[in-house]
N, C-alpha and C positions, 0 to 999 in steps of 0.2 A: 658340665660332668669331665673329669678327668678319663679319659679313656683308659683301658688294662695297658695299651702299648706304651703309652706315655707316662706310667706312673713310677716315675723312675728322679731319683734324684742329682742334678745338673751340679757343677762346679761350686754354683754360689753357695747353694745351702749347706753342701759339705764343709765348704770352707768355714762360714757363719759357725755351723755345729761345732769344728773342730777349736777353735777357736774361743767358743763360750766352753764349752769343756775342760780343756786345757789351761786357756787364759784365768783362769779365776783362780787359780792356783796360789796366789801371792795373796789372796784372801785370808788362809788358814795359818795355822802355826807351821804351815813349813818353813819361811823364811827365818820365825825364831830360832826353829831348830838349828838351820846353816848358819846361823849369825854365830850361834853357841859354836860349833863346830869349826868354821873355815874363820870366824872373823868378819872383818868390814869386806872382806873378798867375797861375801857371798855372792852377790851378783854377777861375778864370774862363774858361778855353778850351771846356769841356766844352758850357759854358751857351750860347755864342754860335755855337759848331759845330751844335749841335743846331739852335736858329732857323734858323740860314743854311740846313741838309740839310732843315730840315721844307718849306721853301717846294716843292723839288721834288717832297717825299712826298705836298703835298696835291696836286699835279696829278697826279701818279700813285695818288691814291684816288677822283680824279673820270676818270680813264681807268678804272678795273677795275671801278666803280659802274655805267657807261655799256655797258660791255661784257660785262658780266656774268661767266660762268665763263671767261673767257678769261685767260691767261696774261699776263703784259706784253709778250714776243717775240712772242705770238698779234697783239696788239696792233699792236707795229709793225707788223708784215708787212702785218699788213688797211690800215692808215694808208697805211703807205709804199712797199708793192711789196715783192716779194721780194730784188732785189737791195740794196739798202739797208738792209732788215731784214736780211740776212746780212751785211751790213759791221757794223752797231749791234750784232748778236748777239754777233760776235767780237772787239768792242772791250771789250765788255762780259765776253767770256769771257776775256780779255788780263787785264783787272782782277782778277776773282774769282779767275783760277787763277794768277797771278805774286804776288799776296797769299796765296793760299795757301803757296806755295812760301816766300818772305821769313819770314812769321810763322809757319811751322812750323818751319824754322830759326835763327830767334830762341828760339823754346820749347826747344828743345834744346839750343842752349847754355848756356839758364839753369839746365835741368836736369844737364847736363853739369860747369858751373862752380861751382853752387852744393850741390851733392847730391851726385851719383854723378862724382867728377873721374878717379877709377879706370875706369871705363868708358869704354872708346871712344866720339866722335860718336855713329860712322856706327852704332853699335846701338842706341843710343838713339835715333836718328833713328827706325831700322827698326821697333823697337818701337811708337812713338809713330803711325807711319802706320799699321801693321797692326792698331792696336786703334781707330784712326780708319776705315780699311777695313772692321773688323767690323760696326761696327755702322752704318756707311753704307749697307753692302750689305744690311743686312737693311730699308733702304728709309725714306723722309723720315718716316714711321708712327712706326715704333721708336723714332727719333732724338727728335721729340716726347715720346713715351712715358717714355723715355730721363731724357729733361731734365724732365720733370714727377715725376718718382719723386725724382729726387738733388736740383734745384734748390733745394727748402724747407732740406736740409741744409748744403748748399754754403754758402746765404746765413745761414743761423744761425751757422756756423762764422766769417764774414766778419765776421757784427757782435759776437763776442762776441770776435773782435781787436781792433776799434775799441774795443770797451768796454776791454777788458785796457791798451791804452797812452794811455788817459784822463789817468790821473795824470800821463805823461811827455809834455804836450805844452803847448806853449808858444804861447798866442794873440799872442802878440806879432810872432810870426816871418810872421805874415799883412802883416806891416807895411812898407813902402809898399803901400798895397790895391793899387794901377793896377803895381807892379814896375819893368817898363822902359818903362813907356811906353802908355798910352791906344793908339796906331797899331800898336806890336809886338802887343799882345793882338788887335788888329781883323785882323792882316794874318793871324795864325798861325792863329784861328781859322780861317778861310777857307779857308786852306792845306790846314789838319786837319782841314777839315770831312771828310773821309772816313770817318776814325772812327767817325761817324754814320751813316755811307751802305749799311752792313751791310741796315739792313731794308728799303732798293732790291730786295735783290735776292731777298728771300722772295717779291716780286712774280712771280718766274718764275717758281715754283711752288707760283702762287695755286688752279689749280682742287683741288690736295691740301684747302685749307682749306675748311671747312665752307659758309662763304657771307662774303658782303661784309662787313654788319654785322660779324661774328664779329673778320676780317680788320682790319678798322678800328678797333675797340676794343680790341683786344689788340695792334695795335700801337702804338698811340700810349699806351698803358697803359704796355706794356713801354720805348719809347723815353721817355717821361717817370722813368721809374725807374731806366734806365739812366745819365740824365744826372745824376741826385741820387748815386746810383751812384759814379761817377768823381769829382764834386765833392766829394766826403765824403774819398774815398782821396785825390783829390790835397791836399788841405786837410791831413790827417793826413800827411801824407810832409813837406808843408813846416813841419809845427808838431812833428816829432818831430827832424827831420833840421836843419832851417836853410836857409836858401839858400845858403848858403857853404859847407856840407857834401852836400847832397845833387845840386850839382852833380857831384861824384866817386864818384856811387854809381851804378851801372850797374841795380841792382835794386832799386828801394825797399820794396817788396813784401815781398821774399825777406829782405833783412835786417832787418825787421821780425819776422817771424816767429821768424828766428833768436835775435833778443833777449828774444820776451816769457818769462814766466814766472809760471807759474799757483801762487802760492804757496809753502813755502817748499821742497817737496820734490820740484815737478813741475818743473825746469828743460829747456831745449832740445825744446819741443814742437813744431818746426816740423815733424815728420815726422806731426802729426796734419793741417795746414793742408795739406803737401804732399798728402798723400792725396784730399783733397776737390779742391785744385787741380787735380790731375793729372784729376781726373775730368771735373773743366768744361774742360779743356782737350782731352783726348778727343772731349769733346762738339762743342767749336768746330769744331776743325779734322774733325770725320766731317760736318758742316754746312758748311763750306768746301768739301772735297771731293766731296759730293754735288752741290751748285749749281753748284760749276765746271763738273761733268759735265754737269749738265741744260741747263745754258747753251748747252754745247759741240754736245751732241746736238741742242737744240731748233733749233739756227743750222741745221745740216745735216740738220733734219726726219727725225731717226736715233729710231724709237719706244723701241726698247728700248735704255738706256742704260746699266742695270746693267752687265752686262757689261763697259762702259770704266772701272770706279770702280777694278779692280784693278790697270790697267795707267797709269792716270792719277794711282794712287797711288805705283807703282813709281815713275815719273818725277819727281813730286815729289822725291822720295829723292833720284835723280839729279841734278837739277836746283839744289838745296836743300844738295848737297854741294859745289856748285861754287868757291862764297867763301871763302876762305880763313881770314877771319878774323870776327868779328863787329860791327869798324866798318866793314867795306865792305857788310854783309850790311844793317846796320839804318840806318845814314848815307847811306850812297850808293844803293844798292838802293832799299830802302824810303823817305826822303825824297824824294831829287834824283829819280828817276824815278817810282816807282807813285806816291807821294802828287802830285808835281807835276802828273803828265799825267792823273790819273782825277779830281780835284778838279772843273778844269771841265766835263767831259764828265757827271758824275752829276749837275751841276748847270744843265745846258741838256738833255739828255734828255728827259727827262718834257715840261716847258713846251715843249720843240719836238714832242713828237711830241702833245700838246694842242692846238698852236696848226695846227698842219696840219689835224689832223682839223676844227677849228673850220672854218677854212678851206673844207673839203671839205664841211661842211654834215653832218659827222657827228652831232653832238648837235641835230639837228633832225629827223633820222630817230623 
């Protein structure tokens, strides 16, 4: 039995949680949207978006180091006071929870469309959130251990997928190298920088991790890993389908898994990839649900927030079932509202809190 003093996550668990939460984003409609915006240069967006989002992350690390064992919301409360801390906390909650709703609905549509068309969407949605709730309800420690145990196998299967499609890749499809232009790449990297913003939300549950050094090293290592992984898969998509084809493919990752063959007798092995992808999906939304509820509870100073996981899981299904089609859910809700409303706030908040703390002389204490 783990002793209370030992019940903290180390760098290995944090690395695997981050790479499962952020690294799976190549499997939804994000790459398809980016290919429409920036052409065959979409593989550059994760690099630039990662560099952009790393700026507020540096400020965040400075704050976490100075205030030691306090989470980001506790730091905000100490720096700006109760009222502004409540406003900032609720804004972070709305970003986290709306992302949970929209993304979980998107993944439900993927499962329904690509693998189980005869099953109703609502049944798949309920099953996904029940599984995510079951993991989240065990606590963030269990989420971390689950990620640590499953991540190596999931990443090994994904590496196998890339290896299997290498003979079918055409490197000429990467040209022209700048796609629709440098301006479009820069603009979309800025707007889509929140795809790398999940790492900021882990600071809300910072006291769960062993110490600052472990959090810093694990976060940076996982951050770099995720960027490389997204670049590899985005480049693989364009080299496999070509720009003219991928614009009309909503789920390039699932299409590749359905077309892969292993030898002469093993075809249609997408069930293998579906199984591991499903595990990663459950872990991702368990993290999303836990952090969303934790952010809500910390903003309202609720100490025991685990009982809120079930009602918020049910609310996720209820609100996520409202959009009638995938286009409205992905292109309007996710892109026009969530991304456009969140990227400025996520980029500004950590530097803003650091600046206020600096002016108040906090770092001289």
